[in-house]
C-alpha positions as CSV (number, residue, x, y, z in Angstrom):
1,M,-1.4,4.1,-0.7
2,R,1.3,6.2,-2.2
3,D,4.9,5.5,-1.1
4,F,7.6,8.2,-1.1
5,T,10.0,6.4,1.2
6,E,13.0,6.1,-1.1
7,I,12.7,9.6,-2.5
8,I,12.5,11.2,0.9
9,D,15.2,9.1,2.5
10,T,17.6,9.9,-0.3
11,Y,16.7,13.6,-0.3
12,S,17.1,13.9,3.5
13,R,20.5,12.2,3.6
14,E,21.8,14.2,0.7
15,S,20.5,17.6,1.7
16,I,20.7,17.6,5.5
17,P,24.2,16.7,6.6
18,L,23.3,16.0,10.3
19,V,20.8,13.3,9.2
20,K,23.5,11.5,7.4
21,T,26.0,12.0,10.2
22,L,23.6,10.6,12.8
23,G,22.8,7.6,10.6
24,I,19.1,8.5,10.4
25,H,17.1,6.8,7.7
26,V,13.5,7.4,6.5
27,T,12.2,3.9,6.6
28,E,8.6,4.8,5.7
29,A,6.9,7.8,4.1
30,V,3.4,7.1,2.9
31,I,0.1,8.6,2.2
32,T,-2.9,6.4,3.1
33,D,-6.6,7.1,3.0
34,T,-6.5,8.4,6.6
35,E,-3.1,9.8,7.2
36,V,0.4,10.9,6.1
37,R,3.0,8.9,8.0
38,A,6.8,9.0,8.1
39,V,9.1,6.8,10.2
40,C,12.7,7.4,10.8
41,S,15.2,5.1,12.4
42,L,18.1,6.2,14.6
43,P,20.7,3.5,15.1
44,D,22.4,2.9,18.5
45,R,25.9,4.2,18.1
46,P,28.4,4.5,21.0
47,E,29.6,7.9,19.9
48,Q,26.1,9.3,20.1
49,R,25.2,8.0,23.6
50,N,24.6,10.1,26.7
51,H,25.8,9.6,30.2
52,V,23.4,6.7,30.9
53,G,24.3,4.8,27.8
54,G,21.3,5.7,25.6
55,P,21.0,7.9,22.6
56,H,21.6,11.5,23.3
57,A,18.5,13.7,23.5
58,G,19.7,15.8,20.6
59,A,20.0,12.8,18.3
60,M,16.5,11.6,19.4
61,F,15.1,15.1,18.7
62,T,16.7,15.2,15.3
63,A,15.3,11.8,14.4
64,A,11.8,12.9,15.5
65,E,12.0,16.2,13.7
66,S,13.2,14.4,10.6
67,A,10.1,12.2,10.8
68,S,7.9,15.3,11.0
69,G,9.8,16.7,8.0
70,G,9.1,13.4,6.1
71,V,5.4,14.0,6.7
72,V,5.7,17.5,5.4
73,Q,7.6,16.4,2.3
74,A,5.2,13.5,1.5
75,A,2.1,15.7,2.1
76,F,3.2,19.0,0.4
77,A,6.3,18.5,-1.9
78,D,4.2,19.3,-4.9
79,L,3.6,22.8,-3.4
80,F,7.2,23.7,-2.7
81,S,7.4,25.9,-5.8
82,Q,4.6,28.0,-4.1
83,A,5.6,27.8,-0.5
84,I,8.6,27.1,1.7
85,P,8.0,24.6,4.6
86,L,9.4,26.0,7.9
87,I,9.4,24.5,11.3
88,M,8.3,27.2,13.8
89,N,8.6,25.3,17.1
90,G,9.3,21.9,18.5
91,G,9.2,20.5,22.0
92,M,10.0,17.1,23.1
93,R,8.8,15.4,26.3
94,F,10.9,12.4,27.4
95,Q,9.0,9.8,29.4
96,A,11.1,6.7,29.6
97,L,14.8,5.8,29.6
98,A,15.9,5.3,26.0
99,L,18.3,2.5,25.2
100,G,19.2,0.9,21.9
101,D,17.9,1.7,18.4
102,M,15.1,4.3,18.2
103,V,12.2,4.7,15.8
104,A,10.4,8.0,15.4
105,T,6.9,7.8,13.9
106,A,5.1,11.0,12.7
107,R,1.5,11.3,11.6
108,M,-0.8,13.9,10.1
109,P,-4.5,13.2,9.4
110,I,-5.6,13.6,5.8
111,A,-8.3,16.1,6.8
112,E,-5.6,18.3,8.2
113,V,-3.5,18.0,5.0
114,A,-6.6,19.1,3.1
115,R,-7.2,22.1,5.4
116,V,-3.5,23.3,5.0
117,R,-3.7,22.9,1.2
118,G,-7.0,24.9,1.1
119,E,-5.6,27.7,3.2
120,L,-2.5,27.9,0.9
121,A,-4.8,28.0,-2.1
122,E,-6.6,30.9,-0.6
123,G,-3.4,32.8,-0.3
124,K,-3.0,32.3,3.4
125,R,0.1,31.1,5.4
126,P,-1.2,27.9,7.0
127,E,0.2,26.6,10.2
128,F,-0.1,23.0,11.4
129,F,1.1,20.6,14.0
130,I,2.7,17.2,13.6
131,E,3.0,14.8,16.5
132,V,5.8,12.3,16.7
133,E,6.3,9.3,18.9
134,V,9.8,8.0,19.6
135,A,10.2,4.5,20.8
136,S,12.8,1.8,21.5
137,A,12.0,-1.9,21.2
138,E,10.8,-1.8,24.8
139,A,8.8,1.4,25.2
140,V,7.7,4.8,24.0
141,T,10.5,7.0,25.2
142,G,9.4,10.4,24.0
143,L,6.9,12.6,22.3
144,L,7.7,15.5,20.0
145,S,5.2,18.1,19.0
146,T,6.2,20.2,15.9
147,H,4.6,23.4,14.7
148,W,5.1,24.0,11.0
149,T,4.1,26.6,8.4
150,L,4.1,26.8,4.7
151,K,5.3,30.3,3.9
152,P,4.1,31.5,0.5
153,I,6.8,32.5,-2.0
154,K,6.3,36.0,-3.2
155,R,7.0,36.6,-6.8
């Protein structure tokens, strides 16, 4: 297993002001034999709550999107001199009332990472999806599906 947690957490908080403002932290960013996984935490803060006392949907979306970005960074950072990662689309489905601290967990199978790397090596502009689960201590509260691309840098 390769662990990129500290590097990606520091980069995210220093380069994306909203991540720092919301208090999001990358608590795990690893590559295993089967997947690339990134986990982000979103603390419960009164100033970020919605009308029912839970985290605002925008804050939850940002934590989930940040987890998907953590997967992209862990899986493809060595290629960023060749291609720019861009999120193309993201949709979140809320399925339970969210209260308290949230955790967003994003995963991408290793086989999919290999496919994307292969397409980029062939000069293509690969597209891929990363699914993210958002949960409180009590339940899964939402699911985010993100659609990414690696746009080759023309020189």
